[in-house]
C-alpha positions in Angstrom: 2.4 -10.9 3.4 5.3 -12.7 5.0 3.9 -16.1 4.3 2.7 -15.3 0.7 5.8 -13.5 -0.4 8.6 -14.6 1.8 8.9 -10.9 2.8 9.2 -10.0 6.5 7.3 -6.8 7.2 9.2 -3.9 8.8 6.1 -1.8 9.6 2.6 -2.3 10.9 1.0 -0.8 7.8 -1.0 -4.0 7.1 -2.5 -3.9 10.6 -3.1 -0.1 10.5 -5.0 -0.4 7.2 -6.9 -3.5 8.4 -8.2 -1.5 11.4 -9.1 1.4 9.1 -11.0 -1.0 6.8 -13.5 -1.7 9.5 -14.3 2.1 9.7 -14.6 2.6 6.0 -13.2 4.7 3.2 -12.7 7.9 5.3 -10.6 6.0 7.8 -8.6 4.4 5.0 -7.9 7.8 3.4 -6.9 9.2 6.8 -4.6 6.3 7.5 -3.0 6.7 4.1 -2.5 10.4 4.4 -0.8 10.1 7.8 1.4 7.2 6.8 2.4 8.7 3.5 3.2 12.1 5.0 5.3 10.6 7.7 7.1 7.9 5.8 7.4 8.9 2.1 11.0 10.0 2.9 12.0 6.5 4.1 12.4 4.3 0.9 12.0 1.0 2.8 8.8 2.1 4.5 7.5 3.7 1.3 8.2 0.4 -0.5 6.2 -1.5 2.1 3.4 1.0 2.0 3.1 0.5 -1.8 3.1 -3.3 -1.3 0.4 -3.1 1.4 -1.8 -0.9 -0.7 -1.4 -3.3 -3.7 -2.3 -6.3 -1.6 -5.3 -4.5 -0.1 -6.7 -4.0 -3.7 -6.7 -7.7 -4.2 -7.9 -8.4 -0.7 -11.0 -6.2 -1.2 -11.8 -7.0 -4.8 -14.7 -9.4 -5.2 -15.8 -10.1 -8.8 -18.6 -12.3 -7.4 -20.3 -9.1 -6.4 -20.5 -8.0 -10.0 -18.3 -4.9 -9.5 -15.1 -4.1 -7.6 -15.6 -3.3 -4.0 -15.5 0.4 -2.9 -12.4 -0.2 -0.8 -10.7 -2.0 -3.7 -11.2 1.1 -5.9 -9.9 3.4 -3.1 -6.9 1.3 -2.4 -6.1 1.3 -6.2 -6.2 5.2 -6.1 -3.9 5.3 -3.1 -1.6 2.7 -4.5 -1.3 4.7 -7.7 -0.4 7.8 -5.8 2.2 6.1 -3.6 3.6 4.1 -6.5 3.9 7.1 -8.8 5.7 9.0 -6.0 8.2 6.2 -5.5 8.8 5.9 -9.2 9.4 9.7 -9.5 11.4 10.3 -6.4 13.5 7.3 -5.7 16.9 7.0 -7.4 19.9 4.7 -7.4 20.1 2.1 -4.7 16.8 3.2 -3.2 14.9 2.7 -6.5 16.7 -0.6 -7.0 15.4 -1.8 -3.6 11.9 -0.6 -4.4 11.9 -2.3 -7.8 13.3 -5.5 -6.5 10.8 -5.8 -3.7 7.7 -4.7 -5.6 8.5 -6.5 -8.9 
């Protein structure tokens, strides 16, 4: 993410989800539930969580297979949940930060 976006990560979410990827959808869901429950109140961490989930969609999507990967679909569902939460709960400077980073 840092190289692609010029954004320096402040969490280890990418690494956490990369480990979970190797154990499948249940591990990804569990990793999301724990991270989201713990960090949804921290707007910077929530922003990075949304970014990581979004990048994981693209990472796992493989049109050559003829259909989206199971993990790509799961990451899309988790991204929608986290993104909707951020758009609903963040206000003012916190939302401005979220919007500027994720836009």
